[in-house]
C-alpha positions in Angstrom: -1.7 17.1 -32.9 -3.6 14.4 -31.0 -7.1 15.0 -29.6 -5.7 14.7 -26.1 -3.2 17.5 -26.9 -5.9 19.7 -28.3 -8.2 19.1 -25.4 -5.3 19.7 -23.0 -7.3 19.6 -19.7 -10.9 19.0 -18.4 -12.2 22.3 -19.8 -11.7 21.0 -23.3 -14.0 18.0 -22.6 -17.3 19.9 -22.7 -17.8 20.4 -26.5 -16.7 16.9 -27.6 -18.9 14.6 -29.6 -19.6 11.0 -28.6 -17.1 9.8 -31.3 -14.5 12.3 -30.1 -14.9 11.2 -26.5 -14.4 7.6 -27.5 -11.2 8.6 -29.4 -10.0 10.6 -26.4 -10.5 7.6 -24.1 -8.4 5.5 -26.4 -5.6 8.2 -26.4 -5.7 8.4 -22.6 -5.3 4.7 -22.4 -2.3 4.7 -24.8 -0.6 7.4 -22.9 -1.1 5.7 -19.6 0.1 2.3 -21.0 3.2 3.8 -22.6 4.3 5.8 -19.6 3.5 3.2 -17.0 5.3 0.4 -18.8 8.4 2.6 -19.0 8.3 4.1 -15.5 6.4 1.5 -13.6 3.2 2.1 -11.6 -0.4 1.1 -11.2 -1.6 0.2 -14.7 -4.7 -1.9 -14.7 -6.5 0.2 -12.1 -6.1 3.4 -14.1 -7.1 1.7 -17.4 -10.3 0.7 -15.8 -11.4 4.2 -14.8 -10.8 6.2 -18.0 -14.5 6.7 -19.0 -15.4 7.2 -15.3 -12.9 10.0 -15.0 -13.9 11.7 -18.3 -17.6 11.5 -17.2 -16.7 12.9 -13.8 -14.9 15.9 -15.3 -17.6 16.6 -17.8 -20.2 16.9 -15.0 -18.1 18.1 -12.0 -15.8 21.1 -12.2 -12.7 20.6 -10.1 -12.1 24.4 -10.1 -15.1 24.4 -7.7 -16.2 20.9 -6.9 -14.0 18.6 -4.8 -13.1 15.1 -6.2 -11.3 12.8 -3.9 -9.8 9.5 -5.1 -9.4 6.7 -2.6 -5.8 5.3 -2.6 -5.1 6.9 -6.0 -4.2 3.8 -8.0 -6.9 4.8 -10.5 -6.0 8.5 -10.8 -3.7 8.6 -13.9 -6.4 9.8 -16.3 -7.4 12.4 -13.8 -3.8 13.6 -13.6 -3.6 13.8 -17.4 -6.8 15.9 -17.5 -5.9 18.3 -14.7 -3.0 20.2 -16.1 -0.3 17.5 -15.7 -0.3 16.1 -19.2 3.0 17.8 -20.1 4.7 16.3 -17.0 3.1 12.9 -17.2 6.2 11.3 -18.6 7.9 12.1 -15.3 5.4 9.9 -13.4 7.1 8.3 -10.3 10.6 9.6 -11.3 12.7 11.6 -8.9 11.5 15.2 -9.1 8.5 14.2 -11.2 4.8 13.8 -10.5 3.8 11.2 -7.9 1.9 8.0 -8.6 -0.8 9.0 -6.1 -2.8 12.2 -5.5 -0.7 14.8 -3.7 -2.0 18.1 -2.3 1.4 19.6 -2.7 1.5 18.6 -6.4 -1.7 20.1 -7.8 -4.6 22.2 -6.6 -6.8 19.6 -8.2 -5.6 16.9 -5.8 -7.9 17.6 -2.8 -6.5 14.9 -0.5 -3.1 13.2 -0.3 -3.6 9.4 -0.5 -1.8 6.2 -1.0 -3.4 3.9 1.7 -6.9 2.7 1.2 -10.3 3.7 2.5 -9.8 7.3 3.5 -11.9 9.0 0.7 -15.3 8.9 2.3 -14.1 10.3 5.7 -12.1 13.0 3.9 -15.1 13.9 1.7 -17.3 14.1 4.8 -14.9 16.6 6.3 -14.9 18.7 3.1 -18.7 18.6 2.9 -19.2 19.7 6.5 -16.7 22.5 6.0 -18.6 23.6 2.9 -21.9 23.8 4.8 -20.4 25.6 7.8 -18.9 28.2 5.4 -22.1 28.5 3.4 -20.4 27.5 0.2 -22.0 25.8 -2.8 -20.2 23.0 -4.5 -20.3 19.2 -4.8 -18.0 16.8 -2.9 -17.3 13.5 -4.6 -15.5 10.4 -3.2 -14.3 7.8 -5.7 -13.7 4.5 -3.9 -13.0 1.0 -5.2 -14.8 -2.1 -4.0 -11.6 -3.4 -2.4 -11.2 -0.2 -0.3 -14.9 -0.2 0.6 -14.4 -3.5 2.5 -12.1 -1.8 5.1 -13.4 -0.9 8.5 -12.5 2.8 8.0 -14.9 3.0 5.1 -17.7 1.4 7.2 -17.1 3.7 10.1 -17.5 6.7 7.7 -20.7 5.2 6.1 -22.1 4.6 9.5 -21.7 8.3 10.3 -22.8 9.7 7.0 -26.5 10.0 7.5 -26.1 11.8 10.8 -23.7 14.3 9.3 -26.5 15.9 7.3 -24.0 17.2 4.8 -24.3 15.8 1.2 -21.5 13.6 -0.2 -21.6 11.8 -3.5 -19.9 8.4 -3.2 -18.9 6.7 -6.5 -18.2 3.0 -5.9 -15.9 1.8 -8.6 -16.6 -1.9 -8.6 -14.1 -4.0 -10.6 -14.5 -7.1 -8.4 -10.9 -6.7 -7.2 -8.6 -4.8 -4.8 -5.2 -6.1 -5.9 -6.3 -9.7 -6.0 -10.0 -10.7 -6.3 -11.8 -9.3 -3.4 -13.0 -11.6 -0.6 -15.6 -11.6 2.2 -19.3 -11.1 2.8 -19.4 -7.5 1.5 -17.8 -8.6 -1.7 -20.6 -11.2 -2.1 -23.2 -8.5 -1.3 -21.9 -6.2 -4.0 -21.9 -9.1 -6.5 -25.5 -9.8 -5.7 -26.4 -6.2 -6.2 -24.6 -6.1 -9.5 -26.4 -9.1 -11.0 -29.8 -8.7 -9.3 -32.5 -8.2 -12.0 -34.5 -6.1 -9.7 -31.7 -3.5 -9.5 -31.5 -3.7 -13.3 -35.1 -2.6 -13.4 -34.4 0.2 -10.9 -31.5 1.5 -13.0 -33.7 1.5 -16.1 -36.5 3.3 -14.2 -34.1 6.0 -12.9 -32.9 6.6 -16.4 -36.4 6.9 -17.7 -37.4 9.3 -15.0 -34.4 11.4 -15.6 -35.2 11.5 -19.4 -38.9 12.3 -18.9 -38.5 14.8 -16.1 -40.3 18.0 -16.9 -38.4 21.2 -17.0 -38.3 22.8 -13.6 -39.5 19.7 -11.8 -37.8 19.2 -8.5 -35.5 16.2 -8.5 -36.9 15.0 -5.1 -40.4 15.0 -6.7 -39.1 12.7 -9.4 -37.3 10.5 -7.0 -40.4 10.2 -4.8 -42.1 8.4 -7.6 -39.1 6.1 -7.7 -39.5 5.3 -4.0 -43.1 4.4 -4.7 -42.0 2.2 -7.5 -39.5 0.4 -5.2 -42.4 -1.0 -3.2 -43.7 -2.7 -6.3 -40.2 -3.9 -7.3 -39.7 -5.7 -3.9 -36.1 -4.7 -3.7 -33.7 -7.1 -1.8 -31.9 -5.9 1.3 -29.3 -3.3 0.6 -26.7 -2.4 3.3 -26.4 1.2 2.0 -30.1 1.8 2.2 -30.2 0.3 5.6 -27.6 2.9 6.6 -29.9 5.6 5.2 -27.7 6.2 2.2 -29.5 6.3 -1.1 -28.1 3.6 -3.4 -28.2 4.1 -7.2 -27.0 1.4 -9.6 -25.3 -0.6 -10.7 -24.3 1.3 -13.9 -21.9 0.6 -16.7 -18.7 2.4 -15.8 -17.5 2.3 -19.4 -20.7 3.9 -20.8 -20.0 7.7 -20.8 -23.6 8.7 -21.7 -25.1 6.6 -18.9 -22.6 7.9 -16.3 -23.1 11.5 -17.3 -26.9 11.2 -17.0 -26.6 9.7 -13.5 -23.9 12.2 -12.3 -26.0 15.1 -13.5 -29.0 13.7 -11.6 -26.9 13.3 -8.5 -25.8 16.9 -8.7 -29.5 17.9 -8.1 -30.2 15.4 -5.4 -30.2 17.0 -1.9 -28.9 14.1 0.2 -25.9 11.8 0.3 -25.9 8.9 -2.1 -23.8 6.1 -3.4 -23.6 5.4 -7.1 -22.5 1.9 -7.9 -20.4 1.8 -11.1 -19.2 -1.5 -12.7 -15.8 -1.3 -14.4 -13.3 -3.8 -15.8 -9.8 -3.6 -14.3 -7.3 -3.3 -17.1 -10.0 -2.2 -19.6 -8.9 -1.5 -23.2 -5.7 -3.6 -23.4 -5.9 -7.4 -24.0 -2.9 -8.2 -21.8 -4.0 -6.1 -18.8 -7.6 -7.4 -19.1 -6.2 -11.0 -19.1 -3.8 -10.4 -16.2 -5.2 -7.5 -14.0 -3.5 -8.6 -10.8 -0.1 -8.8 -12.5 -0.5 -5.3 -14.0 -1.9 -3.8 -10.8 1.6 -2.6 -9.9 4.5 -3.1 -12.2 8.2 -2.1 -12.1 10.0 0.1 -14.7 10.8 -1.2 -18.1 8.0 -3.8 -18.0 7.0 -5.4 -21.3 3.4 -5.6 -22.2 3.7 -9.4 -22.6 5.5 -9.9 -19.3 2.6 -11.5 -17.5 2.5 -14.5 -19.9 6.2 -15.2 -19.3 6.1 -14.6 -15.5 7.3 -17.4 -13.3 4.9 -18.9 -10.9 7.6 -20.0 -8.5 8.4 -18.2 -5.3 12.2 -18.2 -5.0 14.7 -15.3 -5.3 12.7 -12.5 -3.7 12.6 -12.0 0.0 8.8 -12.5 -0.1 9.4 -15.8 -2.0 12.0 -17.1 0.4 9.6 -16.3 3.3 6.7 -18.1 1.5 8.9 -21.2 0.9 9.9 -21.4 4.5 6.3 -21.2 5.6 5.3 -24.0 3.2 8.0 -26.2 4.8 6.9 -25.2 8.3 3.2 -25.9 7.5 4.1 -29.3 6.2 5.9 -30.1 9.4 3.5 -28.6 11.9 -0.3 -28.5 11.4 -0.6 -25.6 13.8 1.1 -23.2 11.3 -1.4 -20.8 9.7 -0.8 -17.8 7.4 -2.7 -14.6 7.0 -2.5 -11.6 4.6 -4.6 -8.6 3.9 -5.4 -8.5 0.1 -1.7 -9.1 -0.7 -1.5 -12.8 -1.6 0.4 -12.1 -4.8 2.6 -9.4 -3.4 3.7 -11.6 -0.5 4.1 -14.6 -2.8 1.7 -16.8 -0.9 -0.1 -18.3 -3.9 1.6 -21.7 -3.4 0.8 -21.8 0.3 -2.8 -20.9 -0.4 -3.1 -23.8 -2.9 -1.3 -26.3 -0.7 -3.0 -25.4 2.6 -6.3 -23.6 1.8 -7.8 -24.3 5.2 -4.8 -22.7 7.0 -4.6 -19.7 4.7 -6.7 -16.5 5.3 -6.8 -13.5 3.0 -8.9 -11.0 5.0 -9.1 -8.3 2.3 -8.0 -4.8 3.2 -8.7 -5.3 6.9 -5.4 -5.1 8.7 -6.8 -4.5 12.2 -9.2 -7.4 11.9 -6.4 -9.6 10.6 -4.1 -9.0 13.5 -6.8 -9.7 16.1 -7.8 -12.8 14.1 -4.2 -14.0 14.3 -4.2 -13.3 18.0 -7.3 -15.4 18.4 -5.6 -18.3 16.5 -2.6 -18.0 18.7 -4.7 -18.0 21.9 -6.4 -21.2 20.7 -3.0 -23.0 20.3 -2.2 -22.3 16.6 1.0 -20.7 15.3 -0.1 -17.9 13.0 2.2 -15.9 10.7 1.0 -12.6 9.3 2.7 -11.6 6.0 2.2 -7.8 5.6 3.9 -4.8 4.1 5.5 -2.6 6.7 3.5 0.4 5.5 0.2 -1.4 6.0 1.2 -2.8 9.4 1.0 0.8 10.7 -2.8 0.6 10.4 -2.8 -2.1 13.1 -0.3 -0.8 15.6 -2.9 -1.0 18.4 -3.6 -4.6 17.7 0.1 -5.5 17.9 0.4 -3.9 21.3 -3.0 -4.7 22.8 -4.0 -8.0 21.3 -0.6 -9.7 20.7 2.2 -8.4 22.9 0.2 -7.7 26.1 -1.0 -11.3 26.4 2.3 -12.5 25.0 0.7 -14.5 22.1 3.0 -16.3 19.6 2.2 -14.4 16.5 5.0 -13.9 13.9 4.8 -10.7 11.8 6.6 -11.2 8.5 7.2 -7.6 7.7 7.6 -7.3 4.0 8.9 -4.3 2.1 10.7 -3.2 5.3 12.8 -0.2 4.2 12.7 2.2 1.2 10.5 0.9 -1.6 11.3 3.2 -4.5 8.8 4.7 -6.9 5.7 4.3 -4.8 7.2 7.0 -2.5 6.3 8.4 0.9 3.1 6.5 1.5 4.6 3.1 0.9 8.0 3.2 2.6 8.5 0.7 5.4 10.7 2.9 7.6 8.7 3.4 10.7 8.1 -0.1 12.1 11.4 -0.4 14.0 10.7 2.8 16.0 7.3 1.9 17.2 7.8 -1.9 17.6 10.9 -1.2 19.8 8.6 0.7 22.1 6.3 -2.3 22.7 7.2 -4.6 25.6 7.5 -8.4 24.9 8.2 -7.8 21.2 11.2 -9.4 19.6 12.4 -7.7 16.4 15.0 -9.2 14.0 16.3 -8.4 10.5 18.0 -11.2 8.4 20.9 -10.3 6.1 20.3 -13.4 4.0 17.9 -16.3 3.4 19.8 -18.4 6.0 19.0 -16.1 8.8 15.4 -15.6 7.6 14.7 -19.3 7.9 16.5 -19.5 11.2 14.4 -16.7 12.7 11.1 -18.2 11.6 12.0 -21.7 12.8 13.3 -20.5 16.1 10.1 -18.4 16.6 8.0 -21.5 16.3 10.1 -23.2 19.0 10.0 -20.3 21.4 6.3 -19.2 21.0 6.6 -15.5 21.5 5.5 -12.3 19.7 8.0 -11.5 17.0 8.6 -9.4 14.0 11.0 -10.4 11.2 11.6 -7.5 8.8 12.9 -8.0 5.3 13.2 -5.6 2.3 11.9 -5.3 -1.2 13.8 -7.1 -3.9 16.0 -10.1 -4.4 17.1 -12.1 -1.3 20.8 -13.0 -0.9 21.1 -16.7 -0.3 24.1 -16.5 2.1 26.6 -14.0 3.4 29.2 -16.0 5.2 32.2 -14.8 7.2 35.4 -15.2 5.2 36.7 -18.8 5.3 33.7 -20.1 7.3 30.7 -22.2 6.4 27.5 -20.2 6.7 25.7 -21.2 9.8 23.3 -19.0 11.8 24.7 -17.5 15.0 22.9 -18.4 18.2 19.5 -17.0 19.0 19.6 -13.4 20.3 23.2 -12.8 19.4 24.9 -10.4 17.0 27.5 -11.9 14.7 31.0 -10.6 13.8 31.4 -11.3 10.1 35.0 -10.1 9.7 37.4 -8.9 12.3 39.3 -5.6 12.3 40.6 -2.8 14.5 39.6 0.6 15.9 36.5 1.0 13.7 33.4 -1.3 13.9 30.7 -1.2 11.2 27.4 -2.6 12.3 24.9 -3.5 9.6 21.3 -4.4 10.2 19.5 -6.7 7.7 19.7 -5.1 4.2 22.7 -2.9 5.2 25.1 -5.6 6.0 26.3 -5.9 2.4 26.8 -2.1 2.4 29.0 -2.3 5.5 31.2 -5.1 4.0 31.7 -2.9 0.9 32.4 0.1 3.1 35.0 -1.9 5.0 36.9 -2.6 1.8 36.9 1.1 0.9 38.0 2.2 4.4 40.8 -0.2 4.3 42.0 1.2 0.9 41.8 4.8 2.3 43.3 4.2 5.8 45.2 1.0 5.5 43.2 -0.4 8.5 40.5 -3.0 8.2 37.3 -2.2 10.2 35.4 -4.9 12.0 32.0 -5.7 10.4 29.2 -7.0 12.5 25.6 -8.0 11.8 23.3 -6.8 14.6 20.6 -9.4 13.7 18.4 -8.6 16.7 17.1 -5.0 17.0 15.1 -5.9 20.1 16.3 -7.0 22.5 19.8 -5.9 21.7 22.7 -8.3 22.3 24.3 -6.3 25.1 27.0 -8.9 25.8 28.0 -8.8 22.1 27.9 -5.0 22.1 30.1 -4.9 25.2 32.8 -7.0 23.4 32.8 -4.6 20.5 32.7 -1.4 22.6 35.7 -2.4 24.7 37.8 -3.1 21.6 36.9 -0.3 19.2 37.1 3.5 19.2 34.5 4.2 16.5 31.1 2.5 16.0 29.0 3.3 12.9 25.6 1.8 12.3 23.6 1.7 9.1 19.9 0.9 8.9 17.1 1.1 6.3 14.6 2.8 8.6 14.3 6.0 10.5 17.2 7.2 12.6 14.7 8.5 15.1 13.8 5.5 17.2 16.1 3.2 15.2 18.7 0.6 16.1 21.5 3.2 15.9 19.8 5.3 18.4 19.4 2.3 20.7 23.1 1.5 20.4 24.2 5.1 21.0 21.9 5.2 24.1 23.6 2.1 25.5 27.1 3.6 24.8 26.1 6.7 26.7 24.5 4.8 29.6 27.5 2.6 30.1 30.0 5.5 29.7 32.1 3.9 26.9 34.7 6.2 25.4 33.5 5.4 21.9 32.5 7.8 19.1 29.2 6.7 17.6 27.7 7.6 14.3 24.7 6.4 12.3 23.4 6.3 8.7 19.7 5.9 8.0 16.5 7.7 7.0 16.5 11.3 8.3 13.5 13.1 9.8 11.7 14.0 6.6 9.6 12.2 4.0 11.6 10.5 1.2 10.0 11.2 -2.1 9.4 8.8 -5.0 12.6 7.9 -6.9 14.5 4.7 -7.5 15.5 2.8 -4.4 19.2 3.5 -5.2 18.5 7.2 -5.4 16.7 7.0 -2.1 19.6 5.2 -0.4 21.9 7.9 -1.7 19.6 10.6 -0.3 19.7 8.9 3.1 23.5 8.5 3.1 23.4 4.7 2.8 26.4 4.8 0.5 30.0 3.5 0.8 31.3 7.1 0.6 29.1 8.3 3.4 30.0 5.4 5.7 33.7 6.0 5.1 33.2 9.7 5.8 31.4 8.9 9.1 34.2 6.6 10.1 37.2 8.7 9.2 35.9 12.3 9.9 36.9 13.2 13.5 
């Protein structure tokens, strides 16, 4: 039996020796590596917080205390030590445990997360509720340095002192979010981490903790520290300026040091921030060498995969978009590109190298990024924002207020538009169509192949309007041509009939066009009649002239889309059919009105009825 098996959960941590704790951390890392390489997931973040998690659970009792992880990338060791070890092999599999904290998965997950920068605000809510209910327990927020840079975190920090309810914030500083962090706050944290004065302060805190007499009030001890600060001439510290006590930095891989500080923090009466330095990917040579690569990996990844990874863009939708933008930037000095801590995910490494002055990585700051892009556009530039659909949700107001209202020519390259697989509910890109359709002046298009993606981007630059081009996760199709015809883009604003037929018309949108072509083959086999297959191309505005031609010549219209049915393109088509009084039966396949859990993308498509069998059923069932 391994030590991890004998420990089983956090209660088994208390009696372990220093040598046993070191062995346990090694076993936790091996378990995390084995399962994550097999199932996919966030590897390097969780490897970096093993000792931090063990120290937390030796000092804070999650049966009573509340521990909230920001985002949740780093929570795998916590899952293993909070009664989920026996199910850990199901990580990110359909019906298994999630890759992020989920309140409906475990009573030890105190907040459902997946997006960044929510932990401090949530912890403040827990702390105020504790005080109002006259309860006694600690509330701990564990947040990474990348998430701390987001405005939501700063809004929470700004309110913390006035809340007058104690929160312990543990800043896990690994100098990265997904890619190396950027910005002034990142520089500030780096200065705090290496400043010799703070090293003196850390040593002084430890000595005071060690020498504190039995029964001595912690505030009395810390008052001596405050006096000592005057002699140390501390540099400016943004947390202290916000009236939040700052302790650190501390070694996040030194269990003894962290336990000492955490126990001291338990007895402190006010909110404080504990700055902990960790190494992303700690404990495995490959993940230490390539922390960004192993931040998020797919199933069946080999441990040496990073050293063999291609540096080129091609193949993926993100790569095709990046190549088009490189070409456009070469042709037009007005073209600029922005992303929010997702340079690698959106395949913009080559653009950043080729055009460093026209590339901006804002860090995890989506709202700022959209307004910054709007400012560029207002000043005569042609900014493109490459952003995952799920993260664009954080900047919905900026799209409406700062881009569409003044009609500024900003292009939103909406990556991961659709179902994303094992990351699950928090990361699907299935809501953007519904809310973007509601914004005046916005044009929304979805390419079925690389040909249309390039066409949409180039035409946007010519037309200078607010536009969103949405494309899915995975490999891009180079070209889907109509039978017997050379692949050339249809005119701007128009749908395209790919293959003619009778009675039944199948309308695909972006990623579902291939599904409709396969469904047409199946329907022809079953019924002997070949359906028409059309590519909608433009979700907003709709090509009403093209729809009229289809609606006057067909009896059944079926749409399929990789986004929510509520507010989707199928709903828009059905509404038009009803408004014009066409005698046509309309049906739609897409994401139903419930959250789609983590699974493979193929399993999620099946759950949503995005299958040949379901399309045939919708067409042939009267």
